[in-house]
C-alpha positions as CSV (number, residue, x, y, z in Angstrom):
1,M,7.8,31.0,61.1
2,M,6.8,28.2,58.3
3,V,5.9,29.1,54.9
4,I,3.3,27.0,53.2
5,T,2.3,27.4,49.3
6,S,0.0,23.9,48.8
7,P,-3.3,24.2,49.8
8,G,-3.3,20.4,50.9
9,E,-0.7,21.0,53.3
10,M,-2.0,23.6,54.8
11,T,-5.2,21.9,55.6
12,R,-3.1,19.2,57.0
13,F,-1.5,21.4,59.4
14,A,-4.6,23.1,60.2
15,E,-6.4,19.7,60.8
16,S,-3.5,18.3,62.9
17,A,-3.6,21.8,65.4
18,R,-7.3,21.6,65.9
19,A,-6.9,18.0,67.2
20,S,-4.5,19.1,69.3
21,G,-6.4,21.6,70.9
22,K,-4.7,25.1,69.3
23,R,-7.0,28.2,68.4
24,I,-6.4,28.8,64.9
25,G,-6.3,32.5,63.9
26,L,-6.2,33.8,59.8
27,V,-5.2,37.4,58.5
28,P,-6.1,37.1,55.0
29,T,-4.1,39.6,52.8
30,M,-2.6,40.3,49.1
31,G,0.8,41.4,50.4
32,F,3.3,44.4,50.2
33,L,2.2,44.9,53.9
34,H,2.2,48.1,56.0
35,E,1.7,48.9,59.7
36,G,-2.5,48.9,59.0
37,H,-2.0,45.0,58.4
38,L,0.6,44.5,61.4
39,T,-2.3,45.9,63.4
40,L,-4.5,43.3,62.2
41,M,-1.9,40.6,62.7
42,R,-1.3,41.9,66.3
43,E,-5.2,41.2,67.2
44,G,-4.7,37.7,65.8
45,R,-1.5,36.9,67.9
46,R,-3.6,38.1,70.8
47,Q,-7.0,36.4,70.4
48,S,-4.9,32.6,68.9
49,S,-2.4,30.2,69.5
50,V,-1.8,29.7,66.0
51,L,-1.4,32.5,63.8
52,V,-2.1,31.7,60.0
53,A,-1.2,35.4,57.3
54,S,-1.8,34.1,54.1
55,I,-0.4,36.4,50.9
56,F,-2.1,35.8,47.9
57,V,-3.0,38.2,45.5
58,N,-5.7,37.7,44.3
59,P,-6.7,37.4,40.5
60,T,-10.7,36.9,40.8
61,Q,-11.4,40.4,42.6
62,F,-9.8,42.5,39.7
63,C,-11.6,43.8,37.2
64,P,-10.9,44.1,33.5
65,G,-8.3,47.0,32.9
66,E,-7.4,47.1,36.9
67,D,-4.0,46.6,38.4
68,F,-3.6,42.9,39.0
69,A,0.3,42.7,36.7
70,R,1.2,45.8,38.7
71,Y,-0.1,45.4,42.1
72,P,2.8,45.9,44.7
73,R,4.6,42.6,45.7
74,N,7.5,41.9,48.0
75,F,7.7,38.5,49.8
76,E,11.0,38.7,51.2
77,R,9.7,42.2,53.4
78,D,6.6,41.2,54.2
79,C,7.8,37.9,56.2
80,A,10.2,40.1,57.6
81,M,7.3,42.0,58.9
82,L,5.5,38.9,60.2
83,Q,8.1,37.5,61.9
84,T,7.7,40.8,64.0
85,V,4.5,39.8,65.6
86,P,5.5,37.1,65.1
87,V,3.2,34.8,62.8
88,D,3.4,31.1,62.7
89,I,2.5,30.4,59.2
90,V,2.3,32.1,55.8
91,F,0.2,30.2,53.6
92,A,1.5,31.7,49.9
93,P,-0.6,29.7,47.1
94,E,-0.3,29.9,43.3
95,P,-3.3,31.1,41.2
96,S,-3.2,27.0,40.2
97,A,-2.9,25.7,43.1
98,M,-6.7,27.8,44.4
99,Y,-8.5,27.9,40.9
100,S,-8.4,24.8,38.6
101,P,-8.5,25.3,35.4
102,D,-12.2,24.6,35.1
103,A,-13.3,26.1,38.2
104,Q,-17.3,27.3,37.6
105,T,-18.4,27.5,41.3
106,W,-18.8,31.2,43.4
107,V,-19.8,32.8,45.9
108,E,-22.1,35.9,46.4
109,A,-23.1,38.0,49.3
110,G,-26.1,39.4,47.2
111,E,-27.6,42.8,48.2
112,I,-24.8,44.4,50.4
113,T,-22.6,44.3,47.5
114,S,-25.2,46.5,45.1
115,G,-24.1,49.8,46.1
116,L,-20.8,51.8,46.9
117,C,-17.9,50.4,45.0
118,G,-20.1,47.5,43.2
119,P,-21.2,49.3,40.3
120,H,-17.6,50.4,40.2
121,R,-15.8,47.1,40.0
122,P,-18.0,44.7,38.6
123,G,-17.2,41.0,39.7
124,H,-14.9,42.2,42.5
125,F,-16.6,41.5,45.6
126,R,-17.8,38.1,44.0
127,G,-13.9,37.2,43.8
128,V,-13.6,38.4,47.7
129,T,-16.2,36.4,49.1
130,T,-15.0,33.1,46.8
131,V,-11.2,33.5,48.0
132,V,-12.1,34.2,51.6
133,A,-14.7,30.9,51.3
134,K,-11.2,28.8,50.1
135,L,-9.4,30.3,52.8
136,F,-11.7,29.4,55.3
137,N,-12.0,25.8,53.8
138,I,-8.3,25.5,53.6
139,V,-7.0,26.9,57.0
140,K,-9.7,26.1,58.8
141,P,-9.1,29.3,60.7
142,H,-11.3,29.5,64.5
143,L,-11.0,33.2,64.1
144,A,-10.4,35.8,61.1
145,V,-9.0,39.3,61.5
146,F,-10.3,42.1,58.9
147,G,-9.7,45.8,58.9
148,E,-12.6,48.2,58.9
149,K,-11.2,50.4,55.5
150,D,-12.3,47.7,53.4
151,F,-15.9,48.3,55.0
152,Q,-18.2,46.9,52.3
153,Q,-15.5,43.7,52.0
154,L,-16.4,43.3,55.6
155,R,-19.8,43.3,55.7
156,A,-19.8,41.2,52.7
157,I,-17.7,38.5,54.6
158,Q,-20.0,38.5,57.8
159,K,-22.8,38.4,55.6
160,M,-21.5,35.1,54.0
161,V,-20.4,33.5,57.0
162,R,-23.9,34.0,58.9
163,D,-25.9,32.7,55.6
164,L,-23.8,29.6,54.8
165,N,-22.8,28.9,58.7
166,F,-19.1,29.1,58.4
167,D,-17.9,28.2,62.0
168,V,-15.7,31.2,61.9
169,E,-15.8,34.3,64.2
170,I,-15.2,37.3,62.1
171,I,-12.9,39.5,64.3
172,P,-12.9,43.9,62.7
173,V,-10.0,46.2,63.4
174,P,-10.6,50.0,63.1
175,I,-8.8,51.7,60.4
176,V,-5.2,52.5,60.8
177,R,-4.2,55.7,60.2
178,E,-0.7,57.7,58.6
179,K,0.0,60.8,61.5
180,D,-1.4,63.2,59.0
181,G,-4.7,60.8,58.4
182,L,-4.5,59.3,55.3
183,A,-5.7,55.7,55.4
184,M,-3.4,52.8,55.0
185,S,-3.5,51.5,51.8
186,S,-0.9,49.3,50.0
187,R,-1.9,51.3,46.6
188,N,-0.8,54.0,48.5
189,A,2.9,53.2,47.2
190,Y,1.8,54.9,43.8
191,L,1.1,57.9,44.9
192,S,3.8,60.7,43.6
193,P,4.4,63.5,46.5
194,A,1.8,65.6,45.2
195,E,-0.7,63.1,45.0
196,R,0.4,61.9,48.7
197,E,-0.5,65.9,49.4
198,D,-4.3,65.3,47.3
199,A,-5.2,62.0,49.0
200,L,-5.2,63.6,52.5
201,A,-8.8,65.5,51.1
202,L,-10.6,62.0,51.9
203,S,-9.9,62.0,55.4
204,L,-10.3,65.6,55.9
205,A,-14.0,64.9,54.0
206,L,-14.8,62.5,56.4
207,R,-13.9,65.1,59.0
208,A,-16.2,67.7,57.3
209,A,-18.8,65.2,57.5
210,R,-18.5,64.2,61.2
211,E,-18.7,68.0,61.9
212,K,-22.0,68.8,59.8
213,H,-23.3,65.5,61.2
214,R,-21.8,66.2,65.0
215,A,-23.7,69.9,64.1
216,G,-27.4,68.5,63.7
217,A,-27.4,67.4,60.2
218,C,-31.4,67.2,59.0
219,C,-30.8,64.4,56.7
220,A,-27.8,62.0,55.5
221,E,-27.4,63.9,51.8
222,E,-26.3,67.2,53.8
223,I,-23.6,65.1,55.4
224,E,-23.1,63.7,52.1
225,F,-22.7,67.1,50.6
226,A,-20.3,68.2,53.3
227,A,-17.7,65.8,52.2
228,I,-18.1,66.4,48.7
229,R,-17.6,70.1,48.9
230,V,-14.1,69.4,50.5
231,L,-13.3,66.7,47.7
232,K,-14.3,69.1,45.0
233,R,-11.7,71.8,46.3
234,M,-8.7,69.6,45.2
235,R,-7.9,69.5,41.7
236,G,-6.2,66.1,42.2
237,V,-9.3,64.2,43.1
238,A,-11.4,62.8,40.6
239,I,-14.9,61.5,42.9
240,E,-16.3,58.6,42.0
241,Y,-19.1,58.3,44.9
242,V,-19.0,59.8,48.6
243,E,-22.4,58.3,50.3
244,A,-23.9,58.0,53.5
245,V,-25.2,54.2,53.8
246,D,-26.9,52.5,57.0
247,A,-23.7,51.0,58.7
248,E,-24.9,47.7,59.1
249,T,-27.1,47.0,55.9
250,L,-25.4,49.4,53.7
251,A,-29.1,50.9,52.5
252,R,-29.1,54.1,51.1
253,H,-31.1,56.6,53.0
254,P,-30.4,55.5,56.2
255,S,-31.9,56.9,59.5
256,L,-29.9,59.5,61.7
257,E,-31.3,57.7,64.8
258,R,-29.0,54.7,63.3
259,P,-25.2,54.5,63.1
260,I,-24.5,55.5,59.3
261,L,-21.4,55.1,57.4
262,I,-19.6,57.5,55.5
263,A,-17.8,55.9,52.5
264,I,-15.6,57.6,49.7
265,A,-13.7,56.5,46.8
266,A,-11.8,58.8,44.7
267,R,-9.1,59.0,42.3
268,V,-6.0,60.2,43.0
269,G,-3.8,60.5,39.8
270,K,-4.3,57.0,38.1
271,T,-4.7,55.7,42.2
272,R,-8.0,54.1,43.3
273,L,-8.4,55.4,47.0
274,I,-11.1,54.5,49.7
275,D,-11.7,55.5,53.2
276,N,-14.9,55.9,55.3
277,T,-15.9,56.4,59.2
278,V,-19.3,55.4,61.1
279,L,-21.2,57.8,62.7
280,Q,-23.2,57.1,65.6
281,P,-26.7,58.5,66.4
């Protein structure tokens, strides 16, 4: 497994691989990997002949007051985990290599980022789509793998790819959960044992929403309320939002005759967690 830190070297490697007929897969990450990441890597491994994992804690997607400085990092541990897949290339640039001091160009996905996490994390999705666009240009993948836990991020990247004619296939992978239902996340490392128990309220709330939908809810708001009732029973959970939106467009007031995304963002202690599920009509 090679570690590349220079964008120029990464691009030269990718161009050589493409010229020799190799199929390049990319899994972008911010490191501090867990089994959810490895599930994405294995899917990338299955569909590509050269697998690249990027490890880059992207400063432009952190809003003021967020956890960029304390975001968990353990590069040696990450590399050991990636070797088990195995991954061929780890692309691990420094921020100074990815952003010049006078950089002024951004990529924005528009309306699809205006709801859900958008109002609570101004500038976040602009940072995400910009860095992913840069990774696509540097790594030149044929395919890129993203998890559905960051569902709005996935939809924003899919829209960017369509709107800007990127020649890359986006492969979504379902959420990977702990045995008790908690969605895997690098930020779970922040949780104390008591907070870890409180965090289960998110997956329990989604279960309540599924049950209300299955029982024949009359509208999306009724499904939202079923999830909110569960979250409000847990004192250690502060709700940021619970929303039912169209699973494709992320528009509010979705039709129950189409797939619906139920998305939750909440703070457990000082840790912001997200989770979601898609309900089929």
